[in-house]
PAZAPA-4460 file (N, C-alpha, C; in steps of 0.05 Angstrom, whole numbers, plus 32768, in hexadecimal, padded with zeros to 4 digits):
% residues 60
    n_x    n_y    n_z   ca_x   ca_y   ca_z    c_x    c_y    c_z   seq   type   mol
   8114   7F8C   855D   810E   7F93   8542   80F2   7F89   853B     1      X     A
   80E3   7F99   852C   80C8   7F93   8525   80C8   7F81   850C     2      X     A
   80B6   7F6E   850B   80B3   7F5C   84F4   80A6   7F6B   84DD     3      X     A
   80B1   7F69   84C5   80A5   7F75   84AD   8096   7F5F   849E     4      X     A
   807C   7F65   8498   806D   7F51   8488   8079   7F4F   846B     5      X     A
   8076   7F39   845F   807F   7F35   8443   806E   7F47   8431     6      X     A
   807C   7F59   8423   806E   7F6C   8412   805E   7F5F   83FC     7      X     A
   806B   7F4B   83EF   805E   7F3F   83D8   8046   7F2E   83E1     8      X     A
   8048   7F21   83F8   8032   7F11   8403   801A   7F24   840A     9      X     A
   8020   7F3B   8415   800A   7F4D   841C   7FFD   7F59   8403    10      X     A
   800D   7F5F   83EE   8002   7F69   83D5   7FF1   7F53   83C8    11      X     A
   7FFB   7F3A   83C8   7FEC   7F24   83BC   7FD3   7F1F   83CB    12      X     A
   7FD3   7F23   83E5   7FBB   7F1F   83F5   7FA6   7F34   83F1    13      X     A
   7FAD   7F4B   83E7   7F9A   7F60   83E1   7F8B   7F5D   83C7    14      X     A
   7F96   7F4C   83B6   7F89   7F48   839C   7F6F   7F37   839F    15      X     A
   7F5B   7F3E   838F   7F41   7F2F   8392   7F42   7F14   8384    16      X     A
   7F30   7F03   838C   7F2C   7EE9   837E   7F3C   7ED2   8389    17      X     A
   7F38   7EBB   837D   7F47   7EA3   8386   7F64   7EA5   837C    18      X     A
   7F73   7E91   8383   7F90   7E91   837E   7F96   7E94   8361    19      X     A
   7F88   7E85   8350   7F8D   7E87   8333   7F89   7EA3   8328    20      X     A
   7F74   7EAF   8331   7F6E   7ECB   8328   7F83   7EDE   8332    21      X     A
   7F8C   7EDA   834B   7FA1   7EEB   8356   7FBB   7EE8   8346    22      X     A
   7FC1   7ECF   833E   7FD9   7ECA   832E   7FD7   7ED8   8313    23      X     A
   7FC0   7ED7   8307   7FBB   7EE4   82ED   7FBE   7F02   82F0    24      X     A
   7FB2   7F0E   8304   7FB3   7F2A   8309   7FD0   7F33   830E    25      X     A
   7FDF   7F23   831E   7FFB   7F29   8324   800B   7F28   830A    26      X     A
   8007   7F14   82F9   8016   7F13   82E0   8010   7F2B   82CE    27      X     A
   7FF6   7F33   82CD   7FEF   7F4A   82BD   7FFB   7F63   82C8    28      X     A
   7FFC   7F66   82E2   8008   7F7E   82EE   8026   7F7F   82E8    29      X     A
   8034   7F69   82EA   8050   7F68   82E3   8055   7F6F   82C6    30      X     A
   8044   7F64   82B4   8047   7F6A   8298   8041   7F88   8293    31      X     A
   802E   7F93   82A1   8028   7FB0   829E   8040   7FC1   82A7    32      X     A
   804C   7FBA   82BD   8063   7FC9   82C7   807A   7FC8   82B3    33      X     A
   807F   7FB0   82A8   8095   7FAD   8294   808E   7FBD   827B    34      X     A
   8075   7FBD   8272   806D   7FCC   825A   8071   7FEA   825F    35      X     A
   8069   7FF4   8276   806C   8011   827C   808A   8018   827D    36      X     A
   809A   8007   8289   80B7   800C   828A   80C3   800D   826E    37      X     A
   80BC   7FFA   825D   80C8   7FF9   8242   80BE   800F   8230    38      X     A
   80A5   8017   8233   8099   802A   8220   809E   8047   8229    39      X     A
   809F   804D   8243   80A0   8068   824C   80B8   806F   825D    40      X     A
   80BE   805F   8270   80D4   8066   8284   80EF   8064   8277    41      X     A
   80F6   804D   826B   8110   8049   825F   8116   805C   8248    42      X     A
   8104   8061   8236   810A   8075   8221   810E   8091   822D    43      X     A
   80FF   8099   8241   8102   80B3   824E   811E   80B4   825B    44      X     A
   8125   809F   8269   813F   809F   8278   8157   809D   8265    45      X     A
   8153   8093   824D   816A   8090   823B   8175   80AA   8232    46      X     A
   8165   80BF   8233   816F   80DA   822B   8184   80E4   823F    47      X     A
   8185   80D9   8256   8199   80E1   826A   81B1   80CF   826B    48      X     A
   81B1   80BB   825A   81C8   80A8   8258   81DE   80B3   8247    49      X     A
   81F7   80B1   824F   820D   80BB   823F   8212   80AA   8226    50      X     A
   8208   8092   8225   820C   8080   820F   81F4   8081   81FC    51      X     A
   81F4   8094   81EA   81DE   8098   81D8   81E1   8088   81BE    52      X     A
   81FA   8082   81B6   81FF   8074   819D   81FB   8056   81A0    53      X     A
   81F1   804A   818B   81EE   802D   818B   8206   8020   817F    54      X     A
   8210   800A   818A   8226   7FFC   817E   821E   7FE2   8171    55      X     A
   8204   7FDC   8170   81FA   7FC4   8164   81FC   7FC6   8146    56      X     A
   8208   7FB2   8139   820A   7FB2   811D   8222   7FC3   8112    57      X     A
   8233   7FCC   8124   824A   7FDC   811C   825F   7FCA   810F    58      X     A
   8267   7FD0   80F6   827B   7FC1   80E8   8295   7FCF   80EA    59      X     A
   82AA   7FBF   80F2   82C4   7FCB   80F5   82D7   7FBF   80E1    60      X     A
***
């Protein structure tokens, strides 16, 4: 079986700059991915969810 290189280590190695700059760029990229998911992907995917009603604040 062939050895697979660590994906995250190879991505981190491709980033420019010293380690502190790489960490900052990595944190910004993670924040960007989360922002895109929350703003665009999840609202788009929610239209396909069978649970459209909210139950938060429902008084019984």
